[in-house]
FIKOLZA-1660 file (N, C-alpha, C; in steps of 0.1 Angstrom, whole numbers, plus 5000, padded with zeros to 4 digits):
% residues 119
   i   px   py   pz ch aa at
   1 0452 9624 8669  A  M  N
   1 0454 9637 8674  A  M CA
   1 0440 9644 8675  A  M  C
   2 0437 9650 8686  A  P  N
   2 0424 9656 8688  A  P CA
   2 0422 9668 8679  A  P  C
   3 0410 9671 8675  A  D  N
   3 0407 9683 8666  A  D CA
   3 0410 9696 8674  A  D  C
   4 0410 9695 8687  A  T  N
   4 0413 9707 8695  A  T CA
   4 0428 9709 8697  A  T  C
   5 0436 9702 8690  A  A  N
   5 0451 9703 8692  A  A CA
   5 0455 9718 8689  A  A  C
   6 0463 9723 8697  A  R  N
   6 0469 9737 8695  A  R CA
   6 0479 9736 8684  A  R  C
   7 0480 9747 8677  A  T  N
   7 0490 9747 8666  A  T CA
   7 0502 9756 8669  A  T  C
   8 0514 9751 8667  A  I  N
   8 0526 9758 8669  A  I CA
   8 0534 9759 8656  A  I  C
   9 0537 9771 8653  A  L  N
   9 0546 9774 8642  A  L CA
   9 0560 9774 8646  A  L  C
  10 0568 9764 8642  A  V  N
  10 0582 9763 8646  A  V CA
  10 0591 9769 8635  A  V  C
  11 0599 9779 8638  A  V  N
  11 0608 9785 8628  A  V CA
  11 0622 9782 8633  A  V  C
  12 0629 9774 8625  A  E  N
  12 0643 9770 8629  A  E CA
  12 0650 9766 8616  A  E  C
  13 0662 9772 8614  A  D  N
  13 0669 9770 8601  A  D CA
  13 0677 9757 8601  A  D  C
  14 0680 9752 8613  A  D  N
  14 0688 9739 8613  A  D CA
  14 0678 9728 8612  A  D  C
  15 0678 9720 8601  A  A  N
  15 0668 9710 8598  A  A CA
  15 0668 9699 8609  A  A  C
  16 0679 9695 8614  A  I  N
  16 0679 9685 8625  A  I CA
  16 0673 9690 8638  A  I  C
  17 0676 9702 8642  A  V  N
  17 0670 9708 8654  A  V CA
  17 0655 9709 8652  A  V  C
  18 0651 9714 8640  A  R  N
  18 0637 9716 8637  A  R CA
  18 0630 9703 8638  A  R  C
  19 0635 9693 8632  A  M  N
  19 0629 9680 8632  A  M CA
  19 0627 9675 8646  A  M  C
  20 0637 9676 8655  A  L  N
  20 0636 9672 8669  A  L CA
  20 0625 9679 8676  A  L  C
  21 0625 9692 8674  A  I  N
  21 0615 9701 8681  A  I CA
  21 0601 9696 8676  A  I  C
  22 0599 9695 8663  A  V  N
  22 0586 9691 8657  A  V CA
  22 0582 9677 8663  A  V  C
  23 0592 9668 8663  A  D  N
  23 0589 9654 8668  A  D CA
  23 0584 9655 8683  A  D  C
  24 0590 9663 8691  A  V  N
  24 0586 9664 8705  A  V CA
  24 0572 9670 8706  A  V  C
  25 0570 9681 8699  A  L  N
  25 0557 9688 8700  A  L CA
  25 0546 9679 8695  A  L  C
  26 0548 9671 8684  A  E  N
  26 0538 9662 8679  A  E CA
  26 0535 9651 8689  A  E  C
  27 0546 9646 8695  A  E  N
  27 0544 9636 8705  A  E CA
  27 0535 9641 8717  A  E  C
  28 0536 9654 8720  A  L  N
  28 0528 9661 8730  A  L CA
  28 0514 9664 8725  A  L  C
  29 0511 9660 8713  A  E  N
  29 0498 9661 8706  A  E CA
  29 0495 9676 8702  A  E  C
  30 0506 9683 8698  A  Y  N
  30 0504 9696 8692  A  Y CA
  30 0504 9694 8677  A  Y  C
  31 0497 9703 8670  A  K  N
  31 0498 9703 8655  A  K CA
  31 0510 9713 8653  A  K  C
  32 0518 9709 8643  A  V  N
  32 0530 9717 8641  A  V CA
  32 0531 9722 8626  A  V  C
  33 0534 9734 8624  A  L  N
  33 0538 9740 8611  A  L CA
  33 0553 9743 8612  A  L  C
  34 0559 9740 8601  A  E  N
  34 0574 9742 8601  A  E CA
  34 0578 9752 8591  A  E  C
  35 0588 9761 8595  A  A  N
  35 0594 9770 8586  A  A CA
  35 0609 9771 8588  A  A  C
  36 0617 9771 8577  A  E  N
  36 0631 9771 8578  A  E CA
  36 0637 9785 8579  A  E  C
  37 0629 9795 8577  A  D  N
  37 0633 9809 8577  A  D CA
  37 0622 9819 8580  A  D  C
  38 0625 9831 8582  A  A  N
  38 0614 9841 8585  A  A CA
  38 0605 9843 8574  A  A  C
  39 0610 9843 8562  A  T  N
  39 0601 9845 8550  A  T CA
  39 0590 9834 8549  A  T  C
  40 0594 9821 8551  A  S  N
  40 0584 9810 8551  A  S CA
  40 0574 9812 8563  A  S  C
  41 0579 9816 8574  A  A  N
  41 0571 9818 8586  A  A CA
  41 0560 9828 8583  A  A  C
  42 0565 9839 8577  A  L  N
  42 0555 9850 8575  A  L CA
  42 0544 9846 8565  A  L  C
  43 0548 9837 8556  A  T  N
  43 0537 9832 8547  A  T CA
  43 0526 9825 8554  A  T  C
  44 0529 9817 8565  A  F  N
  44 0519 9811 8573  A  F CA
  44 0511 9822 8581  A  F  C
  45 0519 9831 8587  A  V  N
  45 0512 9841 8595  A  V CA
  45 0503 9850 8587  A  V  C
  46 0507 9853 8575  A  A  N
  46 0499 9863 8567  A  A CA
  46 0486 9856 8561  A  A  C
  47 0486 9843 8561  A  D  N
  47 0474 9835 8557  A  D CA
  47 0464 9835 8568  A  D  C
  48 0453 9843 8567  A  S  N
  48 0444 9844 8577  A  S CA
  48 0436 9831 8580  A  S  C
  49 0437 9821 8570  A  T  N
  49 0430 9808 8572  A  T CA
  49 0438 9798 8580  A  T  C
  50 0451 9802 8582  A  T  N
  50 0459 9793 8590  A  T CA
  50 0458 9796 8605  A  T  C
  51 0454 9787 8613  A  H  N
  51 0453 9789 8627  A  H CA
  51 0466 9786 8634  A  H  C
  52 0471 9796 8642  A  I  N
  52 0484 9794 8649  A  I CA
  52 0481 9799 8664  A  I  C
  53 0485 9790 8673  A  D  N
  53 0484 9793 8688  A  D CA
  53 0497 9799 8694  A  D  C
  54 0508 9795 8688  A  L  N
  54 0521 9799 8693  A  L CA
  54 0532 9800 8682  A  L  C
  55 0540 9810 8682  A  L  N
  55 0551 9811 8673  A  L CA
  55 0564 9807 8682  A  L  C
  56 0571 9797 8677  A  M  N
  56 0584 9793 8684  A  M CA
  56 0594 9796 8674  A  M  C
  57 0603 9805 8677  A  T  N
  57 0614 9808 8667  A  T CA
  57 0628 9809 8673  A  T  C
  58 0637 9805 8664  A  D  N
  58 0651 9806 8667  A  D CA
  58 0654 9821 8666  A  D  C
  59 0665 9825 8673  A  Q  N
  59 0669 9839 8672  A  Q CA
  59 0677 9841 8659  A  Q  C
  60 0686 9831 8656  A  G  N
  60 0695 9832 8645  A  G CA
  60 0690 9826 8633  A  G  C
  61 0682 9833 8625  A  L  N
  61 0677 9828 8612  A  L CA
  61 0685 9834 8601  A  L  C
  62 0685 9827 8589  A  P  N
  62 0693 9832 8578  A  P CA
  62 0689 9846 8572  A  P  C
  63 0676 9849 8573  A  D  N
  63 0671 9861 8566  A  D CA
  63 0668 9872 8575  A  D  C
  64 0666 9870 8588  A  M  N
  64 0664 9881 8598  A  M CA
  64 0665 9875 8612  A  M  C
  65 0667 9883 8622  A  K  N
  65 0667 9879 8636  A  K CA
  65 0653 9875 8640  A  K  C
  66 0652 9865 8649  A  G  N
  66 0640 9861 8654  A  G CA
  66 0632 9872 8661  A  G  C
  67 0639 9882 8667  A  T  N
  67 0632 9893 8673  A  T CA
  67 0625 9902 8662  A  T  C
  68 0632 9903 8651  A  A  N
  68 0626 9911 8640  A  A CA
  68 0614 9904 8634  A  A  C
  69 0615 9891 8633  A  L  N
  69 0604 9883 8628  A  L CA
  69 0592 9884 8638  A  L  C
  70 0595 9884 8651  A  A  N
  70 0584 9885 8661  A  A CA
  70 0577 9898 8659  A  A  C
  71 0584 9909 8657  A  K  N
  71 0578 9922 8655  A  K CA
  71 0568 9922 8643  A  K  C
  72 0573 9916 8632  A  K  N
  72 0564 9915 8620  A  K CA
  72 0552 9907 8623  A  K  C
  73 0554 9895 8630  A  V  N
  73 0543 9886 8633  A  V CA
  73 0532 9893 8642  A  V  C
  74 0537 9901 8652  A  I  N
  74 0528 9908 8661  A  I CA
  74 0520 9919 8654  A  I  C
  75 0526 9925 8644  A  D  N
  75 0519 9935 8636  A  D CA
  75 0507 9928 8629  A  D  C
  76 0509 9915 8625  A  L  N
  76 0498 9908 8618  A  L CA
  76 0488 9901 8627  A  L  C
  77 0494 9896 8638  A  R  N
  77 0486 9889 8648  A  R CA
  77 0490 9893 8662  A  R  C
  78 0484 9904 8667  A  P  N
  78 0488 9910 8680  A  P CA
  78 0486 9901 8692  A  P  C
  79 0477 9891 8691  A  Q  N
  79 0475 9882 8703  A  Q CA
  79 0484 9870 8703  A  Q  C
  80 0492 9868 8692  A  L  N
  80 0499 9855 8691  A  L CA
  80 0511 9855 8701  A  L  C
  81 0512 9845 8710  A  P  N
  81 0523 9844 8719  A  P CA
  81 0536 9840 8711  A  P  C
  82 0547 9845 8716  A  V  N
  82 0560 9842 8709  A  V CA
  82 0570 9836 8719  A  V  C
  83 0576 9825 8715  A  L  N
  83 0586 9818 8723  A  L CA
  83 0599 9818 8715  A  L  C
  84 0610 9824 8720  A  F  N
  84 0623 9824 8714  A  F CA
  84 0631 9812 8719  A  F  C
  85 0637 9804 8710  A  A  N
  85 0646 9793 8714  A  A CA
  85 0659 9797 8709  A  A  C
  86 0669 9798 8718  A  S  N
  86 0682 9802 8714  A  S CA
  86 0693 9796 8723  A  S  C
  87 0704 9793 8717  A  G  N
  87 0716 9789 8725  A  G CA
  87 0722 9801 8732  A  G  C
  88 0717 9813 8728  A  Y  N
  88 0722 9826 8734  A  Y CA
  88 0711 9833 8741  A  Y  C
  89 0702 9826 8748  A  S  N
  89 0689 9832 8752  A  S CA
  89 0692 9844 8762  A  S  C
  90 0703 9843 8769  A  E  N
  90 0706 9854 8779  A  E CA
  90 0710 9867 8771  A  E  C
  91 0714 9865 8758  A  N  N
  91 0717 9877 8750  A  N CA
  91 0706 9883 8742  A  N  C
  92 0694 9876 8743  A  I  N
  92 0683 9881 8735  A  I CA
  92 0676 9891 8744  A  I  C
  93 0673 9903 8738  A  D  N
  93 0665 9913 8745  A  D CA
  93 0650 9909 8742  A  D  C
  94 0644 9900 8750  A  V  N
  94 0631 9895 8748  A  V CA
  94 0621 9906 8750  A  V  C
  95 0613 9909 8740  A  P  N
  95 0603 9920 8741  A  P CA
  95 0593 9917 8752  A  P  C
  96 0587 9927 8758  A  P  N
  96 0577 9924 8769  A  P CA
  96 0566 9915 8763  A  P  C
  97 0561 9906 8772  A  G  N
  97 0550 9897 8768  A  G CA
  97 0554 9885 8760  A  G  C
  98 0567 9884 8757  A  M  N
  98 0572 9873 8749  A  M CA
  98 0581 9864 8759  A  M  C
  99 0584 9852 8754  A  H  N
  99 0590 9842 8762  A  H CA
  99 0603 9837 8756  A  H  C
 100 0612 9831 8764  A  S  N
 100 0624 9825 8758  A  S CA
 100 0627 9812 8765  A  S  C
 101 0634 9803 8758  A  I  N
 101 0639 9791 8764  A  I CA
 101 0653 9789 8758  A  I  C
 102 0662 9785 8766  A  G  N
 102 0676 9784 8762  A  G CA
 102 0679 9770 8756  A  G  C
 103 0686 9770 8745  A  K  N
 103 0691 9757 8739  A  K CA
 103 0704 9753 8745  A  K  C
 104 0707 9741 8748  A  P  N
 104 0698 9730 8746  A  P CA
 104 0688 9729 8757  A  P  C
 105 0676 9725 8754  A  F  N
 105 0665 9723 8764  A  F CA
 105 0661 9708 8764  A  F  C
 106 0656 9704 8775  A  S  N
 106 0651 9690 8776  A  S CA
 106 0636 9689 8771  A  S  C
 107 0632 9678 8768  A  I  N
 107 0618 9676 8764  A  I CA
 107 0609 9681 8775  A  I  C
 108 0612 9678 8787  A  D  N
 108 0603 9683 8798  A  D CA
 108 0603 9698 8799  A  D  C
 109 0615 9705 8797  A  Q  N
 109 0615 9719 8797  A  Q CA
 109 0607 9725 8786  A  Q  C
 110 0608 9719 8774  A  L  N
 110 0600 9724 8763  A  L CA
 110 0585 9722 8766  A  L  C
 111 0581 9710 8770  A  R  N
 111 0567 9708 8773  A  R CA
 111 0562 9718 8784  A  R  C
 112 0569 9719 8794  A  D  N
 112 0565 9728 8805  A  D CA
 112 0564 9743 8801  A  D  C
 113 0573 9747 8792  A  K  N
 113 0573 9761 8788  A  K CA
 113 0561 9763 8778  A  K  C
 114 0559 9754 8769  A  V  N
 114 0548 9756 8759  A  V CA
 114 0535 9755 8767  A  V  C
 115 0533 9746 8776  A  K  N
 115 0521 9745 8784  A  K CA
 115 0518 9758 8792  A  K  C
 116 0529 9763 8798  A  S  N
 116 0527 9775 8806  A  S CA
 116 0523 9787 8798  A  S  C
 117 0527 9787 8785  A  I  N
 117 0523 9798 8776  A  I CA
 117 0509 9796 8771  A  I  C
 118 0505 9784 8767  A  L  N
 118 0492 9782 8761  A  L CA
 118 0481 9780 8771  A  L  C
 119 0484 9776 8783  A  D  N
 119 0473 9774 8793  A  D CA
 119 0469 9787 8800  A  D  C
% end
C-alpha cells in the first residue's frame, strides 16, 4: 500500500457490512479506519494526529443518526468530506456539500463514488 494512500473512516454498526466495505476499500488501496458507532468514530476524529480524508457513515447507528455524527465531525474538521451509506438514502436529508450512496451498492458504485469525492 503506498504511503500516499487516502484514509477513510468507515462507521457502520453491522459488523458484516462494515467488513465488506473495509475489504473493498482496502482492495482499492485506501487506508481504512473502522468504527462500529458514532462514539468510536468521534474518538478518531477528535485525535488531531489521525489523518482522515473521508468519513463514510451509515445513517442508522446505535448511538446517534449519521447526520448528527456528520454535524459533530464537521465542527471538528470543517474540510472533511462526508459520505452517507444507507438503505434509505432517499429518506436522508443530506446536508449541503455532503454525499450519499444507497445500499446495497456495487463495488464499482462505491469505487466511483469515493473517487469522485476524493479527486
